[in-house]
C-alpha positions in Angstrom: 92.5 0.6 2.7 96.2 1.0 2.4 99.3 0.2 4.5 100.9 3.1 6.1 104.5 2.1 7.2 104.0 3.8 10.1 101.7 0.3 11.7 104.3 -2.3 12.5 102.1 -5.6 13.5 103.9 -8.1 16.4 103.4 -11.4 15.3 104.1 -12.7 19.1 101.9 -16.2 17.5 104.4 -19.1 18.6 105.0 -20.9 14.6 104.4 -19.5 11.2 101.7 -21.8 10.6 99.4 -18.9 12.8 102.3 -16.7 11.7 100.7 -17.2 7.9 97.1 -16.8 8.5 97.0 -13.8 10.2 98.8 -12.5 7.4 97.3 -13.9 4.8 94.2 -12.5 6.6 95.4 -9.2 6.9 96.5 -9.0 2.6 97.8 -5.4 1.7 96.3 -3.3 4.7 100.0 -4.4 5.9 102.9 -4.0 5.1 105.4 -4.1 8.3 106.2 -7.0 10.2 107.7 -7.9 13.7 108.5 -11.1 13.9 110.7 -11.5 17.8 112.7 -14.2 20.0 109.8 -16.3 21.1 108.9 -17.5 17.4 112.4 -17.8 16.8 111.9 -21.8 17.0 109.0 -21.6 15.8 110.7 -20.9 11.6 110.3 -17.6 12.3 113.3 -16.5 10.7 112.1 -18.8 7.7 109.4 -16.6 7.4 110.7 -13.5 7.9 113.0 -14.4 4.6 109.4 -14.8 3.1 107.5 -12.2 3.3 111.3 -10.1 2.8 110.9 -12.0 -0.7 107.4 -10.8 -1.4 108.0 -6.9 -0.6 107.1 -6.7 3.3 109.2 -4.7 5.5 110.7 -7.0 8.1 111.5 -5.9 11.9 113.5 -8.8 13.4 113.4 -8.2 17.8 115.7 -10.5 18.6 117.4 -8.0 21.2 120.6 -9.2 21.5 122.7 -9.1 24.5 126.4 -10.6 25.4 129.5 -9.3 24.5 130.9 -7.3 21.9 132.6 -10.1 19.8 129.5 -12.6 19.9 126.9 -9.7 19.1 129.1 -8.6 16.4 129.3 -12.4 14.7 125.9 -13.1 15.4 124.2 -9.3 13.6 126.9 -10.1 10.6 124.8 -13.8 10.5 121.5 -11.6 10.2 122.6 -8.8 8.2 123.1 -11.0 5.5 118.7 -11.0 5.3 118.3 -6.9 4.8 116.2 -7.3 7.0 114.9 -3.7 7.9 115.2 -3.5 11.4 116.8 -5.0 14.3 117.4 -5.3 17.7 119.6 -4.8 20.5 119.5 -4.0 23.9 120.9 -0.3 24.7 124.1 -0.6 26.4 126.7 1.2 24.2 129.1 -1.4 23.7 126.8 -3.6 22.5 125.2 -0.9 19.9 129.0 -0.7 18.8 129.2 -4.5 17.9 126.1 -4.9 16.3 126.7 -1.1 14.1 130.0 -3.4 13.3 128.3 -6.2 12.2 125.9 -4.6 10.6 128.6 -3.8 7.9 127.2 -2.0 4.5 123.7 -3.7 4.9 121.1 -1.7 4.7 119.5 -2.8 8.3 118.8 -0.6 11.1 120.6 -0.9 14.4 117.7 -0.9 16.9 118.6 0.0 21.2 116.5 -1.0 23.5 116.4 1.2 26.5 114.3 -0.1 29.0 111.4 -2.4 28.8 108.1 -1.2 28.1 106.4 -4.4 30.6 108.7 -3.5 33.2 108.0 -1.1 35.8 110.3 1.0 38.6 109.5 -2.1 40.9 110.9 -4.4 38.7 113.9 -2.3 37.5 114.5 -2.5 41.7 114.1 -6.4 41.8 117.1 -5.9 38.7 119.1 -3.5 41.0 119.2 -1.5 38.1 120.6 2.2 39.7 118.2 4.5 41.5 115.9 6.5 39.3 112.7 7.1 37.6 112.1 5.3 34.3 111.8 8.6 32.3 115.4 9.5 33.3 116.9 6.5 32.7 115.2 5.8 29.6 116.4 9.6 28.3 119.6 8.8 29.9 119.7 5.0 28.0 118.8 6.6 24.1 121.6 9.9 24.2 124.1 7.0 24.8 123.1 4.3 22.3 122.5 7.0 20.1 126.5 7.9 20.3 127.4 4.9 20.1 126.1 4.3 16.5 121.8 3.0 16.6 120.2 3.8 14.1 117.2 4.5 16.7 115.7 3.0 19.7 112.5 1.1 21.6 111.1 2.8 24.3 107.6 3.3 25.3 105.3 6.3 23.7 105.3 7.8 27.1 109.1 8.9 26.8 109.1 9.8 22.9 108.5 13.0 22.5 111.6 13.2 26.0 113.6 11.5 23.6 112.8 12.8 19.9 113.7 16.3 21.9 117.5 15.1 22.2 120.2 16.9 19.9 121.7 13.1 18.8 117.8 11.8 18.0 117.9 14.6 15.4 117.8 11.6 12.1 116.8 9.2 14.2 114.6 6.2 14.7 112.1 6.6 17.8 109.9 2.8 17.4 107.5 2.5 20.5 105.7 -0.2 21.6 103.5 -0.5 24.6 100.4 1.1 22.2 97.0 -0.3 22.6 93.7 1.1 21.0 91.3 2.5 22.9 89.4 0.0 25.1 92.2 -3.3 24.1 93.6 -4.8 27.3 96.6 -3.4 28.3 98.1 -7.4 28.5 101.6 -7.2 29.9 102.4 -3.9 29.1 103.0 -1.2 31.9 103.8 2.0 30.5 101.3 2.1 27.1 99.4 5.4 25.0 97.5 5.7 22.1 98.5 4.9 18.2 97.7 8.5 17.8 99.1 10.1 20.9 102.3 7.8 19.8 103.3 9.0 16.8 101.8 12.9 18.4 104.9 12.2 21.0 107.2 11.6 18.3 107.5 8.2 17.3 108.4 7.0 13.9 107.0 3.8 14.0 104.0 2.0 16.6 104.3 -1.2 17.1 100.4 -3.4 17.7 100.6 -6.9 18.0 97.8 -8.5 20.6 95.0 -6.3 19.8 95.3 -7.5 16.4 96.4 -10.7 16.2 94.1 -12.2 18.9 91.3 -10.1 17.7 88.1 -12.0 16.0 88.4 -9.7 13.3 92.4 -9.4 12.5 91.7 -6.8 9.3 88.8 -5.1 11.4 91.3 -4.0 13.8 94.3 -2.9 11.9 91.1 -0.4 9.3 90.1 1.0 12.8 94.4 1.6 13.8 94.4 2.7 10.2 92.2 5.1 10.3 93.1 6.5 13.9 96.2 7.6 12.0 95.2 9.5 8.8 93.6 11.6 11.0 96.7 13.0 12.8 
């Protein structure tokens, strides 16, 4: 079965050895991988470079957040690898610094709105201002686009609303919190199925545990690809 760039497989495993086994099992049925902060100390950056050199697309999910000068320097260093996507938090000063650090690299800067593992109670504990998550995501997405983000990370439940923003024209919407029918939600709270996410306006969906924790990861990918092919 041919790969579909709309599917990004999250290699949220401890180290590059475990990740390499998953990549070997999936072969060329997957063309796009996400490598996150959890695997950074387990050889994640080396694996990302190796996969990129072998023709895969790479989403480096670092969610950078710091003062502007530090973010700019960090992104400048990462941009030398020409990975496809890099995440930063969606605060405008962070986005502007990341875009400056990216320079002429082809790396797309994706801004995180509100993590898909959070609900309103979590935001209350973090002293985030009042309002529904949907309203806050909408506002953060708009501000991130204005600051120069190439795209945003948001729940698939908010994708349609974000796609309606005038500032979203030509921009990417990438949605974690996607679960095939019958899958456990795990630590996600705002989810949809793969096809629902794409129909809602997502350009790419990110799926991890339902694939890498499966008894047969390749079969799990085929089910998802079959669903996407019907859209």
